[in-house]
LUMDRENTI-676292 format. One record per residue (C-alpha): residue in one letter; x, y, z. Coordinates in Angstrom, 2 decimals. Each point is the difference from the previous one (the first is absolute). Layout:
   resn         u         v         w
      a         X         Y         Z
...
***
This chain:
   resn         u         v         w
      m    223.31      2.84    191.49
      q     -3.43      1.54      0.66
      r     -0.61      3.62     -0.89
      n     -0.92      0.99      3.57
      q      3.38     -1.30      1.24
      v      1.93      2.39     -2.23
      k      0.09      3.67      0.95
      t      1.29      2.93     -2.04
      s      0.97      3.17      1.85
      t      1.81      3.28     -0.57
      l      2.58      1.54      2.29
      q      0.45      3.76      0.12
      l      3.66      0.83      0.43
      e      1.57      3.44      0.07
      q      1.45     -0.71     -3.47
      g     -3.27     -1.28     -1.45
      q     -2.31     -2.99     -0.09
      i      0.95     -3.67     -0.16
      d     -2.52     -2.76     -0.69
      y      0.39     -3.44      1.49
      v     -1.80     -3.33      0.09
      r     -0.30     -2.07      3.15
      f     -1.04     -3.65      0.35
      g      0.79     -2.99      2.18
      k     -0.71     -0.81      3.63
      g      3.38     -1.02      1.39
      d      1.92      1.49      2.91
      r      3.11      0.76     -2.04
      t      0.41      2.89     -2.44
      l      0.97     -0.38     -3.65
      v      0.65      3.02     -2.21
      l     -0.14     -0.63     -3.76
      i      1.53      2.53     -2.39
      p     -1.04     -0.56     -3.63
      g      2.00      0.95     -3.06
      l     -0.35      2.49     -2.84
      s     -3.46     -0.21     -1.54
      f     -2.85      1.95     -1.51
      n     -2.27     -1.57      2.61
      r     -0.86      1.58      3.34
      v     -0.33     -2.28      3.02
      k     -3.35      1.63      0.76
      g     -1.51     -1.47     -3.15
      f      1.62     -3.42      0.36
      a     -0.68     -0.78      3.64
      l     -1.71     -3.36     -0.58
      p      2.53     -1.30     -2.55
      l      2.84      0.97      2.35
      a     -1.68     -1.74      2.93
      g     -0.51     -3.08     -2.14
      m      3.57     -0.02     -1.23
      y      1.40      0.18      3.54
      r     -2.68     -2.01      1.80
      l      2.64     -2.40      1.35
      f      1.03      2.68      2.49
      a     -3.51      0.93      1.16
      k     -0.27     -2.49      2.87
      a      3.26      0.88      1.74
      y      0.19      3.69     -0.91
      a     -1.80      3.28     -0.14
      v      1.12      0.88     -3.52
      y      0.45      3.58     -1.21
      v      0.58      0.82     -3.68
      f      1.10      3.60     -0.47
      d     -0.27      2.09     -3.15
      k      2.27      2.91     -0.86
      r     -1.03      3.54      0.84
      a     -3.10      1.21     -1.86
      d      1.71      3.08     -1.44
      i      3.54     -0.66     -1.22
      p      2.23      3.09      0.27
      d      2.77      0.85     -2.45
      g      3.26     -1.77      0.77
      y     -1.69     -2.65      2.14
      t      2.52     -2.73      0.85
      i     -0.08     -3.56      1.28
      r      1.38      1.28      3.31
      d     -2.87      2.52      0.19
      m     -2.44     -2.88     -0.48
      a      1.64     -1.90      2.86
      n     -0.22      3.03      2.27
      d     -3.69      0.46     -0.84
      l     -0.60     -3.67      0.74
      a      1.80      0.35      3.34
      l     -2.28      2.90      0.94
      a     -3.04     -2.07     -0.92
      m      1.20     -2.99      1.99
      r      0.68      2.16      3.05
      q     -3.42      1.60     -0.25
      l     -1.52     -3.50      0.03
      r      2.45     -1.12      2.71
      l      1.45     -2.75     -2.14
      c      3.38     -0.53      1.63
      g      2.08     -3.14     -0.44
      a     -1.92     -1.19     -3.06
      d      0.98     -2.69     -2.44
      v      0.45      1.76     -3.34
      l     -0.28     -1.39     -3.54
      g      0.96      2.33     -2.84
      v     -0.37     -1.04     -3.63
      s      1.82      1.68     -2.90
      q     -0.20      3.76      0.65
      g     -1.48     -0.96      3.36
      g      3.21     -1.88      0.77
      m      2.00      3.15     -0.69
      i     -2.24      1.90      2.43
      a      0.34     -2.81      2.56
      q      3.79      0.24     -0.09
      y     -0.08      3.69      0.89
      l     -2.65     -0.67      2.65
      a      2.32     -2.50      1.69
      i      2.99      2.32     -0.39
      d     -1.59      3.20      1.32
      h     -2.70     -1.39      2.32
      p      1.36     -3.31      1.37
      q     -2.34     -0.02      3.00
      l     -2.95     -0.44     -2.35
      v      1.29     -3.21     -1.62
      r      0.31     -3.36      1.78
      r      0.73     -2.13     -3.08
      l      0.42      1.03     -3.61
      a     -0.82     -1.87     -3.22
      l      1.13      1.56     -3.29
      g     -1.63     -1.36     -3.14
      v      1.23      0.54     -3.60
      t      1.68      3.28      0.85
      a      3.29      1.87     -0.22
      p      2.20      2.03      2.35
      r      0.80      2.54     -2.73
      k     -0.70      0.59     -3.65
      n      1.91     -2.09     -2.50
      a      0.22      0.21     -3.78
      v     -2.86     -2.45     -0.60
      m     -2.33      1.72      2.45
      e      0.84      3.45     -1.31
      e     -0.71     -1.05     -3.60
      a     -3.32     -1.63      0.91
      v     -1.30      2.78      2.24
      s      1.22      2.82     -2.25
      g     -1.75     -1.70     -2.92
      w     -3.27     -0.13      1.95
      i      0.31      3.66      0.91
      a      0.55      0.94     -3.65
      m     -2.99     -2.05     -1.15
      a     -2.21      1.50      2.71
      q      1.09      3.52     -0.94
      a     -0.87     -0.75     -3.63
      g     -3.39     -1.41      1.00
      e      0.82     -3.40     -1.50
      r     -2.28     -2.00      2.27
      k     -0.08     -3.29     -1.91
      a      3.75     -0.05     -0.58
      l      0.67      0.82      3.65
      v     -2.25     -2.74      1.37
      a      1.32     -2.53     -2.52
      d      3.61      0.74      0.94
      m     -0.73     -0.18      3.73
      l     -1.75     -3.35     -0.43
      e      2.80     -1.41     -2.15
      k      2.69      1.03      2.48
      t     -1.96     -1.00      3.11
      y     -1.56     -3.39     -0.76
      s      1.39     -3.27     -1.29
      d     -0.84     -1.19     -3.51
      a     -2.03     -2.87      1.44
      y     -2.07      2.32      2.19
      r     -0.74      2.44     -2.83
      k     -0.98     -2.89     -2.27
      r     -2.33     -1.41      2.64
      y     -1.78      3.33      0.48
      r      0.38      1.36     -3.53
      l     -3.74      0.65     -0.31
      l      0.00      2.16      3.13
      m      3.10      2.04     -0.79
      p     -1.74      2.44     -2.42
      l     -2.44      0.89      2.80
      l      2.87      1.33      2.10
      s      0.75      2.63     -2.60
      r     -3.58      1.24      0.13
      m      0.18      0.35      3.78
      v      2.87      2.48     -0.25
      k     -1.29      3.56     -0.32
      k      2.04      2.84     -1.44
      r     -0.96      2.16      2.98
      d      2.17     -2.33      2.14
      f      3.13      0.55     -2.12
      e      1.25      3.02      1.96
      r      0.01     -1.89      3.29
      f      1.54     -3.06     -1.61
      i      2.82      2.09     -1.50
      a      0.79      1.59      3.38
      l      0.07     -3.39      1.73
      a      2.11     -1.52     -2.77
      r      2.52      2.83      0.23
      a      0.26     -0.65      3.72
      c      1.24     -3.54     -0.72
      l      3.07      1.50     -1.62
      t      0.85      1.91      3.22
      c      0.53     -3.20      1.99
      n      3.55     -0.32      1.31
      a     -0.29     -1.91      3.25
      y      3.01     -2.20     -0.75
      p      2.64      2.12      1.85
      e     -2.21     -0.08      3.11
      l     -1.10     -3.62      0.02
      y      2.38     -0.64      2.89
      k     -2.43      2.00      2.17
      i     -2.67     -2.70     -0.39
      t      0.34     -2.12      3.12
      c     -3.28     -1.92      0.01
      p     -0.18     -3.55     -1.43
      t     -0.53      0.27     -3.76
      f     -1.08     -2.36     -2.75
      v      0.52      0.77     -3.70
      i     -2.10     -1.78     -2.61
      g     -0.06      0.52     -3.76
      g      0.07     -1.55     -3.46
      k      2.99     -0.93     -2.12
      q     -1.79      1.18     -3.16
      d     -0.81      3.48      1.33
      k     -0.01      2.47     -2.93
      i     -0.61      3.08      2.14
      v      2.31      0.02      3.03
      t      2.02     -3.18     -0.85
      a      0.84     -2.98      2.19
      e      3.40      1.56      0.65
      a     -1.71      2.78      1.95
      s     -1.44     -2.57      2.44
      e      3.41     -1.63      0.28
      e      1.56      3.40      0.68
      i     -2.32      0.68      2.94
      a      0.47     -3.46      1.49
      a      3.78      0.21     -0.31
      a      0.10      3.40      1.68
      l     -2.22     -1.15      2.88
      g      1.29     -3.56      0.25
      c     -3.61     -1.16      0.06
      e     -2.06     -2.82     -1.48
      l     -0.69      0.13     -3.74
      y     -2.39     -2.00     -2.15
      l     -0.30      0.35     -3.78
      y     -2.56     -1.75     -2.22
      d      1.80     -1.48     -3.00
      a     -2.76      0.40     -2.59
      l     -1.74      3.14      1.27
      g      0.64      3.71     -0.32
      h     -1.33      3.19      1.51
      a     -3.49     -1.40      0.64
      a      1.29     -2.86      2.14
      y     -2.07      1.38      2.86
      e     -3.13     -0.65     -2.08
      e      1.00     -3.05     -2.02
      a      1.74     -2.15      2.62
      g     -2.53     -1.97      2.00
      d      2.28     -0.15      3.03
      f      1.24      3.62      0.05
      n     -2.21      1.07      2.91
      e      0.66     -3.25      1.82
      r      3.77      0.56     -0.15
      v     -0.44      3.52      1.36
      y     -2.40     -1.20      2.69
      c      2.44     -2.69      1.16
      f      2.81      2.57      0.18
      f     -2.11      2.32      2.14
      a     -0.93     -2.94      2.27
      e      3.62     -0.95      0.74
***
């Protein structure tokens, strides 16, 4: 993906600013909602466009960040409402939506509260509500961030996110990730992590009426494979789980995007 084909912009909403990345030249609209991270989409526009280049021919792809300034008590539902305002401002109605991890939690509320904005919904490595495994993982990250334990935090996130084989393959690059995390970003990370624990879309999943596809990993150490199964059972929708992969299935599986693309094309 060439640099001049990827555009980064900022929307001014009444609640605050939201950055987004746009790429692709298709007639259809795809909204991507990334998960919990120290990274901002504004600084990772080209890697994001490269990662999701499969969609660029058929879609105009929009990758939305969370609000620039995170208020106290910010919830997953608040994030979905902010995203809905952004989509309406850009006139993105009836979009195909892919939410990954925390982004999948946001996507559930988007489809529940703003169904006219979502044509088809793909939920990757996500959960409809907090469970014991997710609460332990996220609460641990919050505690490490509050204590300023950067190396321990990054190491734990990597261990819980990626497979052993993937971490072994890129073991020389992993230490660099720790250096990229700045302590000034901890406050925002903590607020976003706390928001994960507010997710409780499960009682309202029946309100999702658009076609939905759930995809995850059986070895997920953050939200668990059971969380994907729980969503699919509640919606009666298609489910696919990678046997040997965990929370980073969306990065590690070579056919993840292809499976999502084929679902959207049905």
